[in-house]
TIVEX-717598 format. One record per residue (C-alpha): residue number from 1; residue in one letter; y negated, x negated, z. Coordinates in steps of 0.02 Angstrom, whole numbers, plus 50000, padded with zeros to 5 digits. Example, Ala and Ser with C-alpha at 12.3 -4.5 7.8 and 13.67 -1.06 7.14 Angstrom:
2
{1 a {50225 49385 50390}}
{2 s {50053 49316 50357}}
REM end
This chain:
764
{1 m {53983 45432 56983}}
{2 k {53951 45440 56791}}
{3 r {54092 45364 56731}}
{4 f {54205 45482 56820}}
{5 t {54126 45632 56748}}
{6 s {54130 45547 56573}}
{7 i {54315 45542 56601}}
{8 i {54332 45724 56662}}
{9 i {54218 45780 56516}}
{10 s {54344 45686 56392}}
{11 i {54484 45765 56475}}
{12 l {54421 45928 56462}}
{13 l {54369 45922 56277}}
{14 l {54564 45851 56246}}
{15 l {54643 46000 56340}}
{16 p {54618 46119 56174}}
{17 s {54717 45980 56061}}
{18 v {54835 45948 56213}}
{19 a {54883 46145 56173}}
{20 l {54860 46141 55991}}
{21 a {55010 45973 56008}}
{22 q {55128 46110 56060}}
{23 s {55297 46080 55972}}
{24 v {55423 46246 55951}}
{25 g {55610 46216 55901}}
{26 v {55697 46371 55827}}
{27 v {55885 46393 55866}}
{28 m {56013 46499 55777}}
{29 s {56183 46580 55825}}
{30 g {56319 46593 55723}}
{31 g {56395 46751 55655}}
{32 g {56437 46764 55475}}
{33 a {56376 46886 55376}}
{34 k {56263 46948 55544}}
{35 g {56185 46782 55540}}
{36 l {56079 46848 55377}}
{37 y {55962 46904 55532}}
{38 h {55893 46756 55538}}
{39 i {55809 46744 55376}}
{40 g {55717 46897 55439}}
{41 v {55657 46799 55600}}
{42 l {55588 46657 55499}}
{43 r {55504 46776 55400}}
{44 a {55413 46841 55538}}
{45 l {55371 46685 55620}}
{46 e {55330 46611 55449}}
{47 e {55206 46757 55413}}
{48 n {55121 46744 55587}}
{49 g {55075 46569 55555}}
{50 i {55229 46502 55723}}
{51 p {55237 46350 55679}}
{52 i {55435 46272 55661}}
{53 d {55463 46089 55713}}
{54 y {55634 46061 55744}}
{55 i {55781 46179 55709}}
{56 a {55963 46198 55751}}
{57 g {56114 46325 55710}}
{58 t {56301 46334 55698}}
{59 s {56398 46427 55560}}
{60 m {56303 46544 55468}}
{61 g {56149 46491 55582}}
{62 s {56188 46302 55508}}
{63 i {56183 46377 55334}}
{64 i {56012 46468 55356}}
{65 g {55939 46320 55487}}
{66 g {56010 46172 55341}}
{67 m {55923 46262 55191}}
{68 y {55763 46295 55289}}
{69 a {55743 46119 55320}}
{70 a {55793 46060 55155}}
{71 g {55642 46152 55094}}
{72 y {55714 46313 55031}}
{73 t {55590 46474 55049}}
{74 i {55613 46619 55142}}
{75 e {55611 46710 54955}}
{76 e {55744 46585 54898}}
{77 m {55861 46620 55041}}
{78 e {55827 46803 55026}}
{79 e {55876 46789 54837}}
{80 v {56050 46708 54886}}
{81 a {56085 46835 55005}}
{82 l {56046 46986 54897}}
{83 s {56139 46899 54734}}
{84 g {56319 46942 54789}}
{85 d {56357 46767 54777}}
{86 l {56386 46765 54968}}
{87 d {56504 46905 54978}}
{88 r {56594 46818 54810}}
{89 w {56612 46664 54897}}
{90 v {56722 46725 55038}}
{91 s {56807 46858 54947}}
{92 g {56971 46732 54950}}
{93 g {56984 46666 54783}}
{94 i {56895 46584 54633}}
{95 d {56807 46694 54519}}
{96 d {56936 46781 54405}}
{97 k {56819 46725 54262}}
{98 y {56851 46553 54269}}
{99 r {57058 46573 54250}}
{100 y {57125 46563 54078}}
{101 y {57198 46743 54010}}
{102 y {57336 46656 53919}}
{103 i {57426 46597 54080}}
{104 q {57390 46773 54149}}
{105 r {57451 46871 53998}}
{106 d {57613 46868 54027}}
{107 r {57618 46831 54198}}
{108 i {57684 46989 54322}}
{109 s {57589 47056 54430}}
{110 n {57655 47043 54593}}
{111 m {57604 47080 54783}}
{112 i {57660 46912 54880}}
{113 t {57675 46755 54810}}
{114 l {57753 46616 54923}}
{115 p {57735 46427 54897}}
{116 v {57880 46308 54933}}
{117 g {57860 46138 54937}}
{118 p {57932 45985 55040}}
{119 d {57954 45999 55230}}
{120 s {57826 45896 55301}}
{121 r {57900 45911 55466}}
{122 d {58045 45804 55392}}
{123 v {57962 45693 55258}}
{124 g {58116 45619 55154}}
{125 s {58250 45746 55197}}
{126 g {58249 45833 55040}}
{127 r {58224 45988 55147}}
{128 r {58114 46130 55064}}
{129 r {58023 46272 55156}}
{130 i {57902 46400 55138}}
{131 i {57709 46357 55138}}
{132 l {57607 46482 55224}}
{133 p {57425 46449 55171}}
{134 g {57306 46360 55301}}
{135 s {57167 46470 55286}}
{136 m {57150 46649 55221}}
{137 m {56996 46599 55102}}
{138 s {56977 46461 54959}}
{139 s {56834 46397 55001}}
{140 a {56807 46297 54823}}
{141 e {56642 46394 54758}}
{142 i {56585 46393 54937}}
{143 d {56604 46188 54937}}
{144 l {56513 46177 54782}}
{145 a {56367 46315 54825}}
{146 l {56336 46193 54985}}
{147 n {56340 46043 54871}}
{148 s {56217 46111 54759}}
{149 f {56113 46158 54900}}
{150 f {56087 46013 55004}}
{151 a {56134 45859 54898}}
{152 q {55977 45832 54853}}
{153 a {55888 45865 55023}}
{154 s {56019 45726 55093}}
{155 t {55991 45612 54984}}
{156 a {55793 45628 55002}}
{157 a {55815 45605 55202}}
{158 g {55928 45459 55181}}
{159 g {56078 45554 55253}}
{160 d {55980 45563 55415}}
{161 f {55938 45726 55469}}
{162 d {55799 45693 55572}}
{163 n {55707 45661 55403}}
{164 l {55734 45809 55320}}
{165 m {55582 45928 55308}}
{166 i {55604 45982 55480}}
{167 p {55716 45886 55581}}
{168 f {55890 45976 55600}}
{169 r {56043 45980 55701}}
{170 c {56202 46081 55674}}
{171 m {56376 46109 55771}}
{172 a {56559 46099 55738}}
{173 t {56719 46083 55844}}
{174 d {56829 45935 55877}}
{175 m {57008 46015 55842}}
{176 t {57083 45877 55929}}
{177 e {56979 45858 56082}}
{178 h {56934 46045 56098}}
{179 r {56756 46017 56111}}
{180 a {56568 46018 56037}}
{181 v {56528 45886 55920}}
{182 e {56335 45888 55858}}
{183 l {56312 45826 55687}}
{184 s {56148 45737 55651}}
{185 s {56164 45637 55515}}
{186 g {56297 45594 55350}}
{187 d {56298 45716 55202}}
{188 l {56216 45864 55247}}
{189 a {56324 45989 55138}}
{190 l {56485 45926 55240}}
{191 a {56415 45934 55397}}
{192 i {56351 46099 55363}}
{193 r {56538 46168 55293}}
{194 a {56601 46104 55444}}
{195 s {56487 46212 55544}}
{196 m {56543 46356 55462}}
{197 a {56753 46323 55437}}
{198 l {56797 46466 55534}}
{199 p {56956 46467 55587}}
{200 v {57108 46544 55485}}
{201 a {56981 46615 55384}}
{202 f {56936 46431 55307}}
{203 p {57007 46253 55308}}
{204 p {56933 46131 55434}}
{205 v {56836 45971 55358}}
{206 e {56857 45781 55394}}
{207 i {56730 45689 55448}}
{208 d {56746 45499 55501}}
{209 s {56927 45540 55531}}
{210 v {56903 45689 55632}}
{211 l {56940 45866 55584}}
{212 m {56829 45991 55601}}
{213 c {56813 46162 55621}}
{214 d {56668 46326 55669}}
{215 g {56548 46264 55783}}
{216 g {56540 46439 55852}}
{217 c {56715 46397 55943}}
{218 y {56630 46281 56065}}
{219 d {56450 46327 56064}}
{220 n {56382 46468 55962}}
{221 f {56197 46439 56015}}
{222 p {56140 46258 56009}}
{223 w {55987 46263 56110}}
{224 r {56044 46111 56232}}
{225 s {56059 46019 56064}}
{226 l {55859 46039 56023}}
{227 e {55810 46009 56221}}
{228 d {55914 45846 56217}}
{229 n {55856 45775 56054}}
{230 f {55681 45854 56030}}
{231 h {55607 45904 56191}}
{232 p {55510 46042 56101}}
{233 d {55388 46137 56229}}
{234 i {55443 46301 56154}}
{235 l {55604 46364 56094}}
{236 i {55622 46508 55986}}
{237 g {55809 46592 55991}}
{238 a {55885 46699 55851}}
{239 c {56065 46781 55887}}
{240 c {56133 46908 55806}}
{241 v {56290 46933 55912}}
{242 d {56324 47019 56083}}
{243 i {56258 46895 56228}}
{244 k {56361 46993 56369}}
{245 p {56542 46947 56392}}
{246 k {56658 47094 56315}}
{247 s {56801 47206 56354}}
{248 l {56949 47148 56264}}
{249 k {57063 47303 56311}}
{250 h {57043 47394 56141}}
{251 s {56993 47258 56062}}
{252 s {57077 47198 55867}}
{253 v {57204 47056 55839}}
{254 v {57082 46953 55755}}
{255 e {56935 46993 55927}}
{256 q {57089 46949 56044}}
{257 v {57138 46777 55971}}
{258 m {56960 46713 55931}}
{259 s {56930 46767 56128}}
{260 l {57060 46618 56168}}
{261 i {56999 46519 56031}}
{262 t {56817 46499 56089}}
{263 k {56734 46444 56234}}
{264 p {56587 46574 56337}}
{265 t {56410 46518 56257}}
{266 d {56250 46455 56346}}
{267 f {56105 46593 56301}}
{268 d {56013 46549 56455}}
{269 m {55840 46449 56371}}
{270 p {55724 46386 56521}}
{271 e {55617 46526 56564}}
{272 g {55433 46533 56561}}
{273 r {55431 46418 56397}}
{274 s {55589 46504 56280}}
{275 v {55592 46680 56187}}
{276 l {55754 46758 56125}}
{277 v {55755 46890 55958}}
{278 q {55920 46961 55989}}
{279 r {56032 47092 55940}}
{280 a {56208 47136 55920}}
{281 v {56221 47160 55742}}
{282 e {56327 47305 55680}}
{283 a {56425 47223 55548}}
{284 s {56578 47134 55512}}
{285 v {56567 46944 55481}}
{286 l {56604 46961 55313}}
{287 d {56498 47128 55255}}
{288 f {56373 47026 55146}}
{289 k {56353 47197 55066}}
{290 s {56239 47235 55227}}
{291 a {56146 47095 55172}}
{292 s {55958 47189 55151}}
{293 e {55984 47294 55307}}
{294 i {56036 47154 55424}}
{295 m {55871 47040 55367}}
{296 a {55765 47188 55402}}
{297 a {55843 47217 55564}}
{298 g {55797 47020 55611}}
{299 y {55613 47046 55548}}
{300 n {55599 47202 55636}}
{301 d {55662 47119 55806}}
{302 a {55557 46978 55762}}
{303 l {55383 47063 55743}}
{304 a {55433 47182 55903}}
{305 a {55456 47008 56007}}
{306 m {55280 46929 55914}}
{307 p {55175 46957 56062}}
{308 e {55271 46857 56193}}
{309 i {55291 46734 56058}}
{310 k {55130 46701 56027}}
{311 a {55075 46700 56209}}
{312 l {55189 46564 56232}}
{313 v {55145 46467 56059}}
{314 s {54939 46444 56036}}
{315 r {54961 46311 55867}}
{316 r {54983 46405 55711}}
{317 m {55005 46324 55539}}
{318 t {54940 46423 55379}}
{319 a {55029 46484 55231}}
{320 e {54966 46319 55142}}
{321 e {55007 46207 55273}}
{322 y {55195 46280 55240}}
{323 d {55206 46245 55048}}
{324 q {55118 46079 55082}}
{325 r {55266 46019 55187}}
{326 r {55383 46091 55067}}
{327 r {55315 46011 54916}}
{328 e {55295 45835 55014}}
{329 f {55477 45846 55043}}
{330 i {55532 45922 54879}}
{331 a {55442 45785 54801}}
{332 r {55568 45661 54871}}
{333 y {55716 45748 54787}}
{334 p {55815 45639 54653}}
{335 r {55844 45727 54494}}
{336 a {56018 45812 54493}}
{337 l {56086 45720 54370}}
{338 m {56278 45701 54376}}
{339 g {56369 45533 54350}}
{340 d {56531 45475 54352}}
{341 i {56690 45581 54423}}
{342 t {56811 45488 54516}}
{343 v {56987 45571 54547}}
{344 l {57103 45560 54732}}
{345 g {57261 45599 54760}}
{346 l {57355 45600 54610}}
{347 n {57473 45508 54482}}
{348 e {57394 45407 54328}}
{349 n {57446 45555 54208}}
{350 q {57376 45690 54303}}
{351 t {57218 45596 54335}}
{352 r {57199 45602 54169}}
{353 i {57225 45782 54128}}
{354 a {57095 45806 54263}}
{355 h {56974 45707 54191}}
{356 n {56979 45796 54031}}
{357 m {56974 45974 54118}}
{358 m {56819 45908 54214}}
{359 y {56746 45845 54028}}
{360 i {56806 46013 53936}}
{361 g {56674 46051 53803}}
{362 h {56654 45865 53765}}
{363 k {56764 45735 53660}}
{364 k {56734 45593 53757}}
{365 a {56691 45585 53923}}
{366 k {56577 45417 53908}}
{367 d {56470 45523 53773}}
{368 t {56448 45662 53892}}
{369 l {56340 45587 54019}}
{370 p {56249 45648 54126}}
{371 l {56345 45809 54154}}
{372 t {56224 45943 54223}}
{373 g {56268 46016 54407}}
{374 d {56329 46200 54326}}
{375 e {56449 46097 54193}}
{376 i {56524 45998 54347}}
{377 s {56540 46165 54451}}
{378 d {56603 46268 54288}}
{379 n {56741 46151 54238}}
{380 y {56815 46097 54417}}
{381 l {56809 46281 54456}}
{382 t {56920 46306 54287}}
{383 m {57030 46178 54337}}
{384 l {57064 46236 54500}}
{385 a {57100 46394 54427}}
{386 n {57230 46354 54298}}
{387 v {57300 46181 54367}}
{388 p {57418 46186 54524}}
{389 v {57308 46087 54632}}
{390 k {57209 46102 54764}}
{391 s {57059 46022 54828}}
{392 d {56968 45957 54983}}
{393 f {56782 45950 55003}}
{394 p {56706 45865 54861}}
{395 i {56567 45728 54883}}
{396 f {56416 45738 54785}}
{397 k {56348 45530 54836}}
{398 f {56195 45487 54736}}
{399 n {56193 45326 54654}}
{400 a {56027 45230 54652}}
{401 d {56076 45103 54526}}
{402 t {56118 45233 54379}}
{403 e {56002 45376 54477}}
{404 r {56134 45511 54471}}
{405 f {56265 45586 54596}}
{406 d {56415 45533 54578}}
{407 v {56562 45639 54601}}
{408 t {56712 45620 54715}}
{409 l {56867 45745 54689}}
{410 p {57010 45735 54834}}
{411 l {57147 45829 54747}}
{412 s {57338 45854 54796}}
{413 v {57468 45935 54696}}
{414 k {57528 46114 54734}}
{415 p {57695 46152 54789}}
{416 n {57789 46152 54618}}
{417 f {57901 46297 54654}}
{418 d {57864 46491 54695}}
{419 i {57935 46659 54748}}
{420 s {57859 46814 54692}}
{421 i {57877 46988 54765}}
{422 g {57803 47139 54698}}
{423 g {57870 47311 54626}}
{424 n {57820 47492 54631}}
{425 i {57835 47627 54801}}
{426 s {57808 47802 54713}}
{427 s {57848 47981 54718}}
{428 t {57936 48004 54577}}
{429 a {58107 47904 54505}}
{430 f {57989 47756 54456}}
{431 n {58015 47635 54599}}
{432 q {58045 47450 54556}}
{433 a {58079 47307 54646}}
{434 y {58039 47140 54570}}
{435 i {58055 46962 54626}}
{436 g {58017 46817 54526}}
{437 l {58047 46631 54520}}
{438 e {57932 46490 54439}}
{439 y {57964 46302 54465}}
{440 g {57849 46201 54365}}
{441 w {57757 46034 54351}}
{442 w {57644 45925 54263}}
{443 s {57612 45747 54199}}
{444 r {57575 45708 54016}}
{445 v {57600 45903 53986}}
{446 g {57611 46063 54098}}
{447 q {57778 46134 54103}}
{448 s {57858 46277 54189}}
{449 f {58027 46382 54207}}
{450 n {58030 46592 54258}}
{451 l {58146 46692 54309}}
{452 d {58108 46871 54328}}
{453 i {58204 47002 54386}}
{454 l {58140 47194 54404}}
{455 l {58266 47331 54467}}
{456 g {58212 47529 54456}}
{457 p {58319 47684 54399}}
{458 v {58198 47704 54255}}
{459 y {58144 47536 54216}}
{460 t {58243 47350 54244}}
{461 m {58213 47204 54164}}
{462 a {58271 47011 54159}}
{463 r {58169 46875 54086}}
{464 i {58200 46700 54069}}
{465 k {58067 46603 54009}}
{466 g {57989 46420 53989}}
{467 r {57811 46351 53937}}
{468 t {57757 46178 53873}}
{469 t {57572 46192 53874}}
{470 l {57475 46028 53786}}
{471 i {57288 46038 53901}}
{472 h {57147 46020 53779}}
{473 d {56968 46081 53764}}
{474 a {57073 46224 53703}}
{475 p {57258 46228 53775}}
{476 i {57400 46253 53663}}
{477 y {57550 46325 53732}}
{478 f {57736 46360 53667}}
{479 d {57850 46472 53764}}
{480 y {58039 46511 53737}}
{481 s {58099 46668 53824}}
{482 y {58265 46782 53830}}
{483 n {58220 46957 53884}}
{484 f {58339 47097 53937}}
{485 n {58236 47278 53957}}
{486 i {58313 47441 53995}}
{487 h {58228 47609 54002}}
{488 n {58303 47777 54068}}
{489 t {58241 47937 54093}}
{490 l {58418 48026 54086}}
{491 k {58411 48061 54268}}
{492 g {58259 48083 54423}}
{493 n {58106 48164 54454}}
{494 f {57951 48106 54377}}
{495 g {57848 48226 54483}}
{496 n {57829 48380 54382}}
{497 l {57734 48540 54472}}
{498 t {57775 48665 54314}}
{499 q {57907 48679 54197}}
{500 v {57914 48525 54069}}
{501 d {57936 48559 53873}}
{502 n {57868 48396 53812}}
{503 a {57984 48263 53882}}
{504 e {58167 48209 53819}}
{505 q {58304 48105 53896}}
{506 m {58334 47937 53823}}
{507 r {58410 47772 53866}}
{508 m {58335 47624 53772}}
{509 m {58405 47445 53801}}
{510 e {58323 47274 53722}}
{511 n {58419 47105 53707}}
{512 f {58301 46971 53621}}
{513 v {58252 46804 53622}}
{514 s {58064 46757 53596}}
{515 l {57969 46619 53515}}
{516 s {57791 46597 53536}}
{517 v {57654 46465 53488}}
{518 g {57489 46505 53571}}
{519 s {57310 46434 53590}}
{520 a {57163 46497 53702}}
{521 l {57008 46504 53592}}
{522 r {56916 46540 53759}}
{523 r {56955 46554 53930}}
{524 k {56984 46749 53910}}
{525 a {57034 46750 53732}}
{526 v {57184 46684 53658}}
{527 a {57275 46690 53470}}
{528 n {57458 46703 53470}}
{529 l {57587 46679 53348}}
{530 s {57771 46748 53389}}
{531 i {57958 46763 53298}}
{532 n {58081 46878 53396}}
{533 g {58248 46904 53350}}
{534 g {58377 47031 53440}}
{535 r {58452 47209 53461}}
{536 n {58386 47367 53510}}
{537 s {58510 47490 53567}}
{538 y {58453 47684 53579}}
{539 s {58542 47828 53664}}
{540 y {58508 48014 53643}}
{541 e {58576 48176 53636}}
{542 m {58579 48255 53443}}
{543 e {58581 48418 53376}}
{544 g {58775 48461 53307}}
{545 y {58851 48331 53392}}
{546 p {58924 48364 53572}}
{547 k {58916 48176 53622}}
{548 r {58758 48055 53644}}
{549 q {58735 47956 53492}}
{550 y {58700 47796 53479}}
{551 t {58581 47684 53347}}
{552 h {58569 47510 53356}}
{553 f {58451 47405 53267}}
{554 s {58471 47225 53234}}
{555 y {58310 47130 53172}}
{556 i {58196 46992 53177}}
{557 a {58011 47022 53183}}
{558 g {57858 46922 53186}}
{559 g {57694 46948 53251}}
{560 i {57528 46888 53268}}
{561 s {57388 46945 53376}}
{562 l {57208 46908 53448}}
{563 e {57166 46968 53623}}
{564 r {57024 46959 53718}}
{565 t {56992 47026 53883}}
{566 s {56857 47038 54033}}
{567 l {56932 47148 54156}}
{568 n {56903 47160 54322}}
{569 k {57065 47244 54363}}
{570 p {57251 47233 54289}}
{571 l {57242 47411 54339}}
{572 f {57121 47555 54354}}
{573 p {56976 47423 54302}}
{574 t {56786 47488 54317}}
{575 s {56702 47338 54213}}
{576 g {56729 47232 54042}}
{577 s {56830 47252 53889}}
{578 h {56991 47224 53832}}
{579 l {57009 47189 53627}}
{580 i {57189 47191 53543}}
{581 t {57202 47154 53371}}
{582 e {57386 47125 53314}}
{583 g {57500 47111 53148}}
{584 i {57675 47124 53127}}
{585 y {57816 47140 53019}}
{586 v {57987 47197 53057}}
{587 y {58185 47181 52955}}
{588 g {58324 47223 53029}}
{589 r {58487 47320 53018}}
{590 d {58520 47521 53084}}
{591 e {58690 47557 53115}}
{592 r {58732 47725 53205}}
{593 d {58922 47776 53224}}
{594 s {58939 47931 53289}}
{595 r {59138 47980 53240}}
{596 a {59221 47949 53405}}
{597 g {59242 48114 53493}}
{598 i {59227 48235 53312}}
{599 i {59361 48330 53276}}
{600 n {59360 48274 53067}}
{601 p {59227 48149 53058}}
{602 e {59153 48125 52890}}
{603 p {59086 47970 52816}}
{604 e {58903 47994 52843}}
{605 d {58949 48008 53032}}
{606 r {58930 47813 53005}}
{607 f {58770 47733 52959}}
{608 s {58728 47548 52903}}
{609 r {58557 47510 52825}}
{610 i {58413 47383 52819}}
{611 r {58247 47440 52883}}
{612 q {58072 47339 52867}}
{613 w {57921 47368 52900}}
{614 w {57751 47297 52909}}
{615 g {57613 47369 53043}}
{616 v {57442 47354 53108}}
{617 k {57359 47383 53265}}
{618 a {57187 47377 53343}}
{619 q {57133 47424 53518}}
{620 w {56971 47439 53604}}
{621 e {56938 47473 53801}}
{622 q {56785 47471 53881}}
{623 y {56705 47509 54059}}
{624 f {56529 47478 54101}}
{625 d {56422 47538 54271}}
{626 i {56301 47683 54238}}
{627 t {56211 47661 54424}}
{628 p {56148 47484 54464}}
{629 s {56246 47505 54619}}
{630 g {56403 47516 54540}}
{631 l {56412 47711 54614}}
{632 f {56477 47776 54442}}
{633 s {56556 47681 54303}}
{634 w {56594 47739 54109}}
{635 g {56746 47700 54021}}
{636 y {56799 47721 53835}}
{637 a {56943 47679 53752}}
{638 v {56987 47678 53558}}
{639 e {57166 47632 53493}}
{640 g {57233 47638 53314}}
{641 v {57400 47589 53236}}
{642 y {57460 47604 53064}}
{643 t {57633 47555 52990}}
{644 n {57736 47592 52851}}
{645 h {57898 47616 52966}}
{646 p {58047 47704 52885}}
{647 s {58144 47834 52946}}
{648 f {58294 47801 53038}}
{649 d {58460 47900 52999}}
{650 s {58417 48021 53138}}
{651 r {58258 48100 53202}}
{652 e {58281 48018 53381}}
{653 a {58302 47841 53314}}
{654 t {58139 47855 53223}}
{655 l {58032 47902 53362}}
{656 l {58127 47783 53490}}
{657 s {58085 47640 53370}}
{658 s {57915 47689 53311}}
{659 p {57733 47650 53409}}
{660 q {57688 47746 53567}}
{661 y {57538 47797 53621}}
{662 a {57515 47785 53828}}
{663 p {57350 47750 53894}}
{664 l {57416 47833 54059}}
{665 l {57535 47734 54184}}
{666 h {57641 47914 54178}}
{667 s {57647 47903 53994}}
{668 r {57736 47753 53998}}
{669 m {57895 47808 54120}}
{670 i {57926 47952 54040}}
{671 y {57994 47965 53834}}
{672 m {57881 48125 53746}}
{673 p {57899 48123 53552}}
{674 e {57756 48169 53509}}
{675 f {57637 48029 53581}}
{676 r {57769 47918 53461}}
{677 a {57714 47892 53279}}
{678 d {57712 47804 53130}}
{679 r {57528 47799 53108}}
{680 y {57397 47875 53229}}
{681 l {57218 47874 53315}}
{682 g {57197 47875 53487}}
{683 v {57022 47890 53581}}
{684 g {56984 47905 53783}}
{685 l {56853 47948 53914}}
{686 m {56872 47881 54095}}
{687 p {56740 47901 54189}}
{688 t {56741 47839 54390}}
{689 i {56647 47864 54554}}
{690 r {56681 47743 54702}}
{691 i {56692 47852 54859}}
{692 i {56667 47706 54964}}
{693 n {56699 47519 54942}}
{694 n {56893 47492 54864}}
{695 l {56901 47685 54841}}
{696 y {56879 47767 54673}}
{697 a {56909 47943 54596}}
{698 r {56936 47935 54401}}
{699 v {56952 48074 54268}}
{700 s {57042 48001 54113}}
{701 v {57054 48117 53952}}
{702 y {57133 48071 53784}}
{703 a {57161 48128 53618}}
{704 m {57302 48071 53493}}
{705 l {57279 48140 53306}}
{706 r {57424 48092 53192}}
{707 d {57530 48166 53056}}
{708 k {57581 48356 53112}}
{709 f {57721 48366 53245}}
{710 a {57768 48531 53309}}
{711 g {57648 48619 53213}}
{712 d {57487 48514 53275}}
{713 h {57402 48357 53218}}
{714 l {57321 48345 53386}}
{715 h {57400 48301 53564}}
{716 y {57306 48278 53718}}
{717 m {57329 48194 53909}}
{718 s {57234 48174 54042}}
{719 d {57250 48161 54233}}
{720 l {57135 48158 54389}}
{721 s {57177 48010 54500}}
{722 i {57115 47953 54673}}
{723 i {57139 47750 54691}}
{724 y {57116 47640 54817}}
{725 h {57146 47454 54772}}
{726 t {57209 47353 54939}}
{727 p {57225 47158 54938}}
{728 i {57406 47180 54875}}
{729 g {57399 47303 54751}}
{730 p {57322 47482 54714}}
{731 v {57369 47648 54792}}
{732 s {57353 47789 54689}}
{733 l {57373 47991 54682}}
{734 a {57375 48077 54508}}
{735 l {57377 48244 54445}}
{736 t {57435 48225 54264}}
{737 k {57438 48370 54117}}
{738 y {57497 48344 53945}}
{739 d {57454 48498 53809}}
{740 f {57305 48596 53869}}
{741 s {57361 48728 53778}}
{742 t {57498 48766 53901}}
{743 p {57505 48782 54088}}
{744 k {57681 48681 54073}}
{745 n {57684 48496 54068}}
{746 l {57591 48463 54243}}
{747 y {57627 48328 54349}}
{748 l {57580 48242 54517}}
{749 t {57629 48072 54571}}
{750 f {57610 47942 54679}}
{751 n {57620 47761 54670}}
{752 f {57587 47597 54757}}
{753 g {57589 47421 54687}}
{754 y {57595 47372 54503}}
{755 a {57712 47450 54388}}
{756 i {57782 47324 54284}}
{757 f {57843 47335 54105}}
{758 g {57913 47199 53997}}
{759 r {57862 47134 53823}}
{760 k {57944 47249 53669}}
{761 g {58046 47155 53557}}
{762 l {57951 47257 53410}}
{763 f {57786 47217 53479}}
{764 f {57716 47398 53485}}
REM end
């Protein structure tokens, strides 16, 4: 009897410790930006001492769960969410800061680019077809970020997700077998990348020869994965999406398509030992700008559910215990030193260039090891932004012998033929249709050929251009082109609301060839030396002559320039700066023969004179935010030109061959003599207000100081514009005014797209 009593007493004494031995699993749904909700839930759990022993997630839930399992603090996850990096990573491309300006400098802004490559459906046939993108967004920056977040943790766990700080599971979808796949080992970064590969948005990835995409397609709430693997006593669910079936009657096309490729999710966790923290977050899948509000919603909802959670979970963890657990796991991290770089999928010469790009800034690869992770990321994105290659998921694998992470880059060559389409749709005569063809290849050097054709009633352009590029730390390029431009203001409406007295009719035709050599001093800076040779023809009305006059100027011109830019947009920028310094020399012959149609022609009606001049130009334009939110930005511009441009035989030919001050888009469309001068100084102010995302209101005011013209030294122009930036080009409505001393010269114009102008044979 005594023995039985002692056993009963021992059992009763052990009951509290058994209760305290409860295990808790946390499961998190997908939802894109909505999934930041889970960070708020985790904060509430930690602040209330709720232990987390296992964690599982899908899509964004796998990213948050993986970061937590890898030892990241709540504060570190919040910092990533609020940094703006997530928004940039899903913007659909590589950050513009990685692109070399020398490539963009002569590239015409277009609306759509269609790559053309071999027909993969009929290999060896020689057929080519338009290659549609496999996804809407580039995953290059996300791939690097995931490796940066998880490579050390994956190594510390030995590739077994049970050995992370907290045992972890994430879900992906087998695209071939149409089934959910539980990922529990291997490369942690690659597993999470598979789990968040939303179809259409991001490219799928391959794991063990299986093509995988977003786990939310077949299991968006993997509580059963925790249940089957770890058998936790308590389950806590964090769900940021609607758990009730949604009517598709008035849904968007995207929602309808997603409903077809996704399987209904089981949200019914076991009763009596589970709590669901849930809200259908009111945000789009890519609305990372609302990170603060989304995390706050998760935190508040978890606090509201805390009494129920505490009623089930009697065990507690102190803040010190949380920190100790993290410190012990992070102490197992290897150092983040980079080792060998292996390039797959390219030929020998292309591989050599890829290695050169990866070691930009270093003379010899063997002398540079170990590169830092930041250098690897920086050079990798630079390569993808400027060399015609695309990449699958890069692998960072720890080499125990060298104690460094070896990097494997699976690359493939992009299609070498592109068709570009663009132009401008206008309420004025300035309508344009553009098509561009580019053919290129690269081996020892980069080589490309372009044909650009622009048709419009006001401005027409044709250009044939070739470029040879030597890829080094500072790439060197050689350009050679034939250019044909026509600027014609003889007919058409330019949006005038009032009488116009500042514009004249003219027609200018340029034919010239150009040879250039240049080098990228930095990514966004270029030095360029050019020689142009050709013939300009000017057509204009001249007082005292019954017919239009024609002046022809045959010339050879040399120019040297330094240019640097960090503007965030090619048209209507709101941040960054642009600097141009340029020097030129022009030598040519000015000819005019107006004898035809004159009853009594005089010898002076035919002119032929040598004209030569030199000139310099400096231009500085800058925009910066006044408010931290970017709601209000301020811009200013200064432009100065000095030349000893000679007088031609007529006032009109002199002005048409002189430098032009044209800071407004509308001012480049029409011919205004007062804004052409041998020497001038122009200044401008451009405040901009962001109304909503991508919608701006902008005021621009410019003044030009020049030698006296029409009785004045100062001439003014301004406009008020409403601008909306679409993915394929800006839409603008502008009210433009010239000459503030009169009610005349007021214009209203609408434009959609990129107004295109070719380079000038006389430089400026």
